[in-house]
N, C-alpha and C positions, 0 to 999 in steps of 0.2 A: 504494500500500500504506500502511496506517495505521502511522505512525511509532511508536505506542505498542507495537507488536509487538516493537520492538527493545529493550524494557526487560527486563532479567534480574534475578535475585535480588541480585546485587551492587549494581545501581542502586537497588533497593528498600531494601537495607540502608543504603546511603549516605543516601538520603532519610530513612529512619526516624530515623537518628541526628541529622541536621541539623534535622528537624522537632521533635525534643525540645529541642535546643540548637543554634541556628544559629551560635553562636560556637565550636563544636568545631573545633579545628584539623584540617586535612586529614591531617596526620601521625598524629594520634590515631585518626581514622577508619580510616586504612590499617592501623594496628596491630590495631584491633578486628576487622576483617574479613579480615585476613591478605592484603593486597595492597600494592602500592607506593604511595607518596604521589603519584607521577606518574599512576597509574591513577585516583586520586580526581579529580585535576585534569581529566584527559581525560573522565572520565565526567560530571563536573559541567558541563563545557563542552557536551557532547552533550545533556544534559538541559535546559540553557538554550536551545540551538538548537532543540530539539524543542518548546519552549514549556511544558514540564512545570514547570520552575523559573522563576519570574517575580520575580526580585529577592529581597529578604529584608525582614523586619519586626522592629521592636523592640517587645517587650512592656513596656508601661508601666503602673504602678499609678496610674490617674488620680486616685484619692482622695487620694494623697499630694501631688498637685499642686493640690488644692482643688476637684476635680470630684467631688462626692459623689452625684450622681444619674445612674444609668444607667436609661434607659427604652426601651421598644419601642413603636413607633407602627404601628398598623394604619391604612393610608391608603386611603380610598375615593375613586375617581376618578369624574368625571361620565361619562366614556366611556373604555373601555380603550385606544382609539386615541390618547389623550392621554399615554400612558405615557412616550414618548420625551421630550416637552417637560417633563413634570413631573420626570422623573428628572434631566434636565439642570439644572433649577432647584434640585433638592435637592442636587446636587453643589456648588452655590455656598454651601451652609450648612455652616460648619465644624463645628458641633456634631453633625452627622449623620456617623457613622463607618462606617455600613454600610446598604445598602438592597437589597432583593430584590423582583423581580417575582414574584408568587405566584398560586397558585390558592386557592380557598376564599373566605372572607368579604372579604378585603382584596385590592386590586390590588397594593399595595406594603406590605412590612413593613420598617420601618427601625429601626436602633439609633441612639440619641442619647445623648450625654454632656453633662451640664450641671453648673454649680457648685452649684446649689441649686434649690429648687422655684420661686423667683421667676425665675431664669434660664430654667428649663424653660418656665414660663408665657410669658415674653417671646418665646422662640424659637418656641413653638407659635403664639402670637397674632400676633406681628409679622413672622414669616418664613414658616413653613410654611403656615398657614391662609390666607395671602394669595396663594398660588401659584394661578394660573388653572388650572382643571381639577380641583383638589382639592375634593371635595364635603364631606368631613368626615374627622376622624381619631379614633382611639381609642387612649388612652395606657395603657401598662402599666409601672409602675415596678418595677424589679428591686430586691428586698430583699437578695439575696445570690447570687453566682455560685459554685456548688460544683463545676462541671465545665467545664473549658476545656482541651481537649487535641487533639492531632492524631489523625487516623484511623490505625488500625493497618494498615500496608501490607505487613508481613512476617509470615508465619505463625510462631507460637511454635515454637521448635526445642527440644523437651524431650528 
């Protein structure tokens, strides 16, 4: 039986709160959804064991650390069968913060963060385009991110 069937509205409310702010204390969550703090601990342990919750992440403003360029790369492969090898090589490039195997024009769509355009050029030329199996890349520089949010998993209760 699919373990996801064991998820109820309490689990979804817990997740929704933590997806907005992962630092929310369990006691605060318990008060918001009218359950005990112990219930939150037990539910979170269950969600982790089910593989729904996979750790936590820290949201950082890279620009304040000197990384002013966010770009997306459309990566064309020589053959789709090279995806595994190329993905493994991309994992070794610290500037790549995300990558997806995709349908459409590109085999891989990746997100990259760099200090400036010179850094981006160096990463593209010296690291990415030297990976065997990559035919070519297409770069899209992000000018501004205006939406970055978790998906809504709880219905609005008006």
